N, C-alpha and C positions, 0 to 999 in steps of 0.2 A: 431183868433178863441178862444173862451172862454175855460176854463178848462173843463167844462161840455161837450162842443162840441168835444174837443180832446179826452176825455174819451170815448164818444160814437163812435167816428171814430175808436179808437183803438179796441173797442169791435167788430166793423164791420169787421176790418181786421182779428181779431181772427176767426170770423165766416168764412171769406173767406179762411183762412188757413185750417180750419176744413173741408171746402167743398172740398178741394183738395183730402182729403182722401176718399171722397165718389164718386170720379170720376176717370177717367183713366182706365187702364186695366192691365191684367196680362196674365198669363200662356200660353206659347206655348208648345206643346207636344213634339217638337223636339228641339235639341240644335242648334242654328244658327251657321253657319260657319263664318270665318273671312273675311271681305271685306276691301278694301282700304278706305282711308278717315281719317282725323285727325282734332282735335280741337286745336286752338292756342289762347292764351290769347290776349285780346285787351284792350283798355282803359276802365276803370270803369266809370259807370254813376256818376253824381254828387249827385244823390239821390238814396237810396235803395228803391226798388219797388216790389210790389206784386199786382196782379189783375190790371195791367196796360195794355196799348195797345202799339203796335209798328207798324208803317205804313211806307212803302217805298214811298218816294216822287218822283215826276217827275225828280228831279235833281240827284237822286241816293242816297241822304241822307235818314236817317231813323228818323222819329219823334216818340219819346216815350213820353207818356202823362199819368199823373195820377198815381194812386196806392199809393199815399202818402196823408198826411192830408193838403197839401197846394194847390194841383192841379197843381203842377209844370210840366214843359215839357222841353225836351232837344233834341238836334239833334246829331246823330252819323254820322261822316264823314268817309266813308270807305277808302278814300285815305290817311288819317292821323291816323285813328284808335282812334280818340279823340271825346269827347262829349262836347257840348256847350249848356248851358242853354238858352232857348228861352222864349217867353212870357208865363205866367201862364194862365191856363184856368180860365174862369169866375166863375166856381164852382169846388171845390175839388170833385173828384169822383174816385171810384174803381169799378171793375166789369162792366164798361161801354164798349161800342164798338166804333170802328173808321173805316172809309172807305175813300179811296181817290176818290174824285169826278173828273169828266172829266175836270173841270176848273183848276185842280191842287191843289185846296183847300182840307182840310181834315175835314170831318164831324165827330164830336164826339157826342154821344147821350147816355142818360140814366146813369145807374150805381147807386152807393150808396155813401152817406157821412153821416155826423153826423145828418143831417136833415131827413134821411130815403132814400127810393128809389126815383130816379129822373125821371122826364119826360123831363127835359130841354135838349137842344142841342145847340151846338156852332160850329163855323167854325174857322179853323186855316189857315191863309194866309201865305205861305212860303216867299212871296216877302217882307212882312213887319214884319214877326215874331210875329204877334198879333192874338188874339182871339176875335171874336165878337159873340154875341148871335144870334141865329136863332130861327125859330118856334119850340115850344115844341111838343113832341110826344103826342098823344091822351092818351096813357096809360103809366104810369111810369114803367120802366123795368130795370132789371140788369141781366147779364149773358144770354143775348138773342142773336139772330143772326141779323146781319146787312149786307145786300148784295147789291152791286151796280149792277143794271140791265143793259142790253145792250143799253137801251134808255137813260141811265144816271140817272134815278130815283133810289131811294134806298128803299129796302124792309126791314122792321123791323118785326120780327116774334117771338112770344113766346106764349106758352100755346095754346089757341084756338083763339087768336087775332092777326091780322096783319095790317100794315099800310104802306103807301108810302110817301117818302119825295121827293118833287119836288124842285131841286136846283134853278130853275128859279123864284119860288115864295117864297121859304123858308118856305113852309107850308107842314104839314102832312095831309093826307086824309086816311080814312078807306078803306080797300080793302077786298076781300073775306077772310073768316076765315078758318083755318084748321079744319077739322072734328075731328081730334084727337089732343091731346096736343103734341106740339113739344117743344124741349128745346135745350139748348147749344148754344155756340157762333159761330158755324162753319157750317152753311148751305152751300151748294155747288152750284155754278152757272154752269149749264151744257152747253155743246157746242151749244145746240139748244135754249138757252136763258131761259129755265125753271130753277127753283130753287128746289133742293132736300133738304128737311128738315127731320130730324130724330125724330121720336116720343119718348115720355117717355116710351112707351111700345115697342112692337116689330115692330109696323107698321111705315112706312115712307110715306111722302106725297110730291107731286109735285105742285109747284105754277106756273101757266101759266100767264105771264104778259099780254098777248093779251086779255084774257078773265077776268083776275083778279080772277080766281077761283083755288081751290085746289082739287086734286084728289088723292085717295089712290094709292100707288104703292107697291112694294114688301115688304116682311118682313125681318128684319135684323136677325131674328132667336134668338134674345135675347135682353133684355132691355139694352139700351145704354144711360147712363147719361152723358151729355156734351161731345158728341163724337168729335173726330178729323176727319175731312174729307180732302181728297187730290184728286184733279182732275188729272187723269193720262192722258198721251198722247193719248191713245185710245179713250178718252171720258168717260171711266169708272171712278167710284169714289171709292176710298178706304175709308172705314169707320171703325174706331176703338174706342172702349170705354169699360167701365166697372165700377167696384166699389170694395172697400174693405169692407168686412163684418167680424167683429170679428177677428179671427186669420188667415183668408185666403183671398187671392185676387182672384177675378173672373174677367174674361174678355172675350171678343169676338171680332172678326174682320170679315168684310165682304166686298165684292167687288160688287158694283151696276153696272149693265149693262143697260143703257138707252134703248137699242134696244129691250130688252126682258122685261124690267121693273122688273127684278128679281135680288136678291142678291145671291152670292155664298159665303158660309161660309168658313172662314179661321182661322188659329191660331192667337192668339194675340202675341205681340213681347216679353213680359217679365212678370215676377211676380211682378208687380208694378202698382201704380196708379198716377194720377196727372202729367204724362209726357206730352210733347207737340210735335208737328210735323209740317212738311212743305213738299210740293212737290218740288223736285229739278229739275233743267234743264236737268239732266241726264235721267229723266223719272222715277227715283226712288222716294220713299217717305222716309224721315228721321224722326225718333222719338228719343227723347233724355231725359235723366233724369227720375225722378219719385220718388215715395215713396214706400218702402217695409214695410211689417209687421214683427216686431220682437216679437215672442211669449214671454209672461211673465206672472207672477202671482203677484197680482190678475188681472192685465190688460196688454194687449200688448203695445208695444211702436212702434215708427215709425222712419225710417231712410231714408234719401234721398240717391240716388245712382248716379253714373257717367256714367253708360252704355248708349250706343246708338245703334240703329239698322236701317237697310235699308230694305224697301220692294221692291222687284224686280218683276214688273208685268210679265216679261217673264217667270220666274221660279215659280212664285206664292209662294215665300218663303222669310223669313226674314234672314238677315245675320248680324252678329255683325260688327260694325265699330269702329273707335277710340273712346276712352272714353273722356268725358268732363274733364276739368281740375278741376272743382269744382262740387261736387254733388249738385243737385238742383231739385226743383219740382215747377210746376206752372210758369215757365219762359215764355218769348215770344221767338219765333223763326221766323226770317224774312228772306226771300230769297232776296239776293242782286243782283244788275244788272250783276255782274261778275260771278254769279252762286254759290257763297259762301252763307253761312247762318249765320246770326247774332243771337246769343243767349244772352239774357239779363235778369238780375234780377231773381226773383223767391224767393224761401225760401229754407233753409237748416237745416237739423237736423242730429245729429250723434247718434250712437247707445245708448249712455248713457245720452244724453241730455234730458231735461224736456220740451222742446218746440222747436219752429222753429225760425230761425234768417232770417230776410229779407235781401236780397243781393243787392249790387250795381254792382257787378262784371259782366263782359261780356266776351264772347269769340266767335271765328269765326270758322265755320266748312268748311273745304276745301275738296271737293269730290275727 
């Protein structure tokens, strides 16, 4: 990669870091109580990463890809706690999306690099450890949603455009478009096979694969930028998101009930932005890390945090759980086959620092 290309890629990463401060959520009105659960350190990645993807493979390992200027990828082995480099992607990319296909391959699409926003897509074959190009999306995208449907096809959605990937042909075709702009990397596949996508305003939409159409559903009660979604055992979906504006963090959380097509509004888990989450096998949802605002003159500063919370669907409340070993924001959290959750990468900033440091460290949450 040329020096100019590296410079452009670094600028894009800075943009991605800045974007973490415009997403996430904040303020619960009550103080969470303490729950069980702890984080333990595990092996560090070979490469520090931000805006990467982490995908659980059929063999129980985790594939982490991108988020650096080389497009490198590596595998985490839960039984040894170690990382091994595997083949690099055909394109360096960050802010891309990845999904496990029914074949056991991993589809990676979109993102950004020194060349700009990408439409290209590629496949990772775990049996050979290699990447091969597949059909490109119709529309270049980054920070979008990529969802495997029950029939094995993959839905990409962002803004007011959507398209489908057919693994049998390796091609993308246009499908019905959302009526309102949807955003964020975490659309939710419902138990009935429909896809819930959260709008950039308060409205949410449902995609019906049978008809290829979108319909409006309930309102989240507040704008959610790049929301986290977690499918709960009941079939309901926990949606959390928000943003930092000036010296304050604003957030909201809501639970979507498919049977009523309505959201119930809830408190957010913390006064922070840029944290990540995952649904656990216990039926709870875990969120961890994030960035808080430190008031200052003439400008505020930002600090990453170690705290983590659990959402309990039975009590409809957040509880504190064990802290991360390293404060971080914008990491990936991946549910492992044994019910634990792998936290990897992200960025870190202390109270007096002038910027963010990209992390290679990883840790495991044990419920």
